[in-house]
Residue frames relative to the residue before (quaternion, step in Angstrom):
aa qw qx qy qz dx dy dz
X 1.0000 0.0000 0.0000 0.0000 0.00 0.00 0.00
X 0.2387 -0.7716 0.5744 0.1331 3.54 -0.75 1.03
X 0.4487 -0.6789 0.5143 0.2707 3.51 -1.05 0.81
X 0.4566 -0.6873 0.4766 0.3031 3.61 -0.82 0.91
X 0.5000 -0.6524 0.4842 0.3000 3.54 -1.10 0.74
X 0.2704 -0.7550 0.5787 0.1483 3.56 -0.80 1.06
X 0.4127 -0.7031 0.5077 0.2786 3.59 -0.78 0.93
X 0.1469 -0.7858 0.5960 0.0758 3.55 -0.97 0.85
X 0.3645 -0.7120 0.5611 0.2130 3.52 -1.17 0.67
X 0.3380 -0.7465 0.5357 0.2040 3.56 -0.71 1.04
X 0.6315 -0.5384 0.3983 0.3907 3.56 -1.25 0.43
X 0.6309 0.5384 -0.3380 0.4449 3.60 1.04 -0.72
X 0.6538 0.5021 -0.3138 0.4711 3.58 0.96 -0.83
X 0.6366 0.5220 -0.3218 0.4677 3.58 0.98 -0.85
X 0.6626 0.4978 -0.3048 0.4692 3.59 0.90 -0.90
X 0.6358 0.5276 -0.3283 0.4578 3.58 0.99 -0.81
X 0.6547 0.5100 -0.3122 0.4624 3.59 0.95 -0.83
X 0.6662 0.4971 -0.3027 0.4663 3.59 0.91 -0.91
X 0.6671 0.4951 -0.3031 0.4669 3.60 0.90 -0.91
X 0.6412 0.5262 -0.3207 0.4573 3.58 0.96 -0.85
X 0.6566 0.4991 -0.3096 0.4732 3.58 0.94 -0.87
X 0.6630 0.5093 -0.3082 0.4539 3.59 0.90 -0.89
X 0.6563 0.5022 -0.3135 0.4677 3.60 0.95 -0.84
X 0.6608 0.5056 -0.3133 0.4578 3.60 0.91 -0.87
X 0.6844 0.4706 -0.2913 0.4747 3.59 0.86 -0.93
X 0.6498 0.5140 -0.3168 0.4618 3.60 0.99 -0.77
X 0.6420 0.5262 -0.3210 0.4559 3.57 1.01 -0.81
X 0.6577 0.4893 -0.3089 0.4822 3.56 0.94 -0.85
X 0.6408 0.5278 -0.3237 0.4538 3.59 0.98 -0.80
X 0.6625 0.4868 -0.3008 0.4834 3.60 0.92 -0.88
X 0.6404 0.5275 -0.3217 0.4562 3.57 1.01 -0.80
X 0.6550 0.4962 -0.3136 0.4758 3.58 0.99 -0.77
X 0.6500 0.5278 -0.3249 0.4397 3.61 0.93 -0.85
X 0.7729 0.3559 -0.1859 0.4914 3.60 0.88 -0.92
X 0.4180 0.7014 -0.4779 0.3239 3.61 1.20 0.19
X 0.3664 -0.7613 0.4867 0.2222 3.64 -0.74 0.96
X 0.4330 0.6583 -0.4969 0.3637 3.56 0.44 1.26
X 0.6951 -0.4548 0.3520 0.4314 3.55 -1.34 0.08
X 0.6309 -0.5603 0.3762 0.3828 3.61 -1.14 0.53
X 0.6434 0.5237 -0.3530 0.4326 3.62 0.98 -0.68
X 0.6112 0.5219 -0.3530 0.4790 3.62 1.13 -0.55
X 0.6240 0.5253 -0.3317 0.4740 3.60 1.03 -0.77
X 0.6560 0.5080 -0.3114 0.4633 3.57 0.93 -0.90
X 0.6397 0.5216 -0.3255 0.4613 3.59 0.97 -0.82
X 0.6723 0.4894 -0.2952 0.4705 3.58 0.91 -0.90
X 0.6337 0.5269 -0.3326 0.4585 3.59 1.01 -0.77
X 0.6615 0.4862 -0.3073 0.4813 3.60 0.93 -0.86
X 0.6333 0.5310 -0.3303 0.4560 3.60 1.02 -0.78
X 0.6536 0.4987 -0.3149 0.4744 3.59 0.98 -0.81
X 0.6521 0.5046 -0.3197 0.4669 3.60 0.92 -0.83
X 0.6421 0.5111 -0.3217 0.4722 3.59 1.00 -0.78
X 0.6422 0.5188 -0.3213 0.4639 3.59 0.99 -0.80
X 0.6576 0.5086 -0.3110 0.4605 3.58 0.95 -0.86
X 0.6818 0.4694 -0.3040 0.4715 3.61 0.84 -0.89
X 0.6293 0.5206 -0.3389 0.4670 3.60 1.04 -0.67
X 0.6356 0.5243 -0.3285 0.4616 3.58 1.02 -0.76
X 0.6439 0.5024 -0.3228 0.4783 3.59 0.99 -0.78
X 0.6486 0.5174 -0.3150 0.4608 3.59 0.98 -0.82
X 0.6565 0.5024 -0.3048 0.4729 3.57 0.97 -0.85
X 0.6446 0.5161 -0.3250 0.4609 3.59 0.94 -0.83
X 0.6450 0.5133 -0.3198 0.4670 3.60 1.01 -0.77
X 0.6540 0.5098 -0.3164 0.4608 3.60 0.96 -0.83
X 0.6482 0.5064 -0.3181 0.4714 3.59 0.95 -0.83
X 0.6555 0.5063 -0.3107 0.4663 3.60 0.95 -0.87
X 0.6672 0.4998 -0.3083 0.4583 3.60 0.90 -0.88
X 0.6476 0.5181 -0.3191 0.4586 3.57 1.00 -0.79
X 0.6516 0.5047 -0.3089 0.4747 3.56 1.01 -0.83
X 0.6534 0.5049 -0.3177 0.4660 3.61 0.94 -0.81
X 0.6378 0.5185 -0.3298 0.4642 3.60 1.01 -0.76
X 0.6507 0.5035 -0.3157 0.4726 3.58 0.99 -0.80
X 0.6573 0.5001 -0.3146 0.4680 3.60 0.97 -0.79
X 0.6345 0.5254 -0.3311 0.4602 3.59 1.02 -0.77
X 0.6576 0.4937 -0.3134 0.4749 3.59 0.91 -0.88
X 0.6405 0.5242 -0.3226 0.4592 3.57 1.00 -0.78
X 0.6586 0.5009 -0.3139 0.4657 3.60 0.97 -0.80
X 0.6313 0.5196 -0.3389 0.4653 3.61 1.02 -0.75
X 0.6568 0.5011 -0.3055 0.4734 3.58 0.93 -0.88
X 0.6494 0.5137 -0.3154 0.4636 3.58 0.98 -0.81
X 0.6423 0.5163 -0.3235 0.4650 3.60 1.01 -0.78
X 0.6358 0.5159 -0.3276 0.4714 3.59 1.00 -0.76
X 0.6613 0.5008 -0.3044 0.4682 3.57 0.93 -0.88
X 0.6386 0.5214 -0.3247 0.4635 3.60 0.97 -0.82
X 0.6466 0.5150 -0.3183 0.4641 3.59 0.99 -0.81
X 0.6598 0.5021 -0.3103 0.4650 3.58 0.90 -0.89
X 0.6799 0.4892 -0.2958 0.4593 3.58 0.91 -0.87
X 0.6628 0.4983 -0.3181 0.4596 3.60 1.00 -0.72
X 0.6880 0.4696 -0.2867 0.4731 3.60 1.09 -0.61
X 0.6194 0.5625 -0.3414 0.4282 3.59 1.19 -0.44
X 0.0579 -0.7727 0.6320 0.0120 3.55 -0.90 1.01
X 0.2921 -0.7990 0.4946 0.1780 3.62 -0.28 1.18
X 0.6959 0.4682 -0.2830 0.4652 3.61 1.16 -0.37
X 0.4764 0.6725 -0.4429 0.3531 3.56 1.27 0.03
X 0.1966 -0.7696 0.5995 0.0987 3.56 -0.95 0.97
X 0.3607 -0.7318 0.5392 0.2089 3.54 -0.78 1.03
X 0.3797 -0.7022 0.5530 0.2387 3.59 -0.98 0.85
X 0.2253 -0.8009 0.5447 0.1058 3.54 -0.67 1.09
């Protein structure tokens, strides 16, 4: 039985994701600050952006947890199958 390859995240990919998120959030923040509208509209947009960001983090966590649960169930099923196959002897003759 070969062990499945677990995907790994490289440090460069992680850094790229963090930088991309920071640039996107900073750009939206700068856009809200320089938007030619009343302060209450800016505040509303800022709260909306923060809510969107926290919702995105929550959704990402739920997707990750669901994937981990599916992988765990798959590993348990695979372990049961491996045990059954290791205990099975096709050449064994039962004494009657």
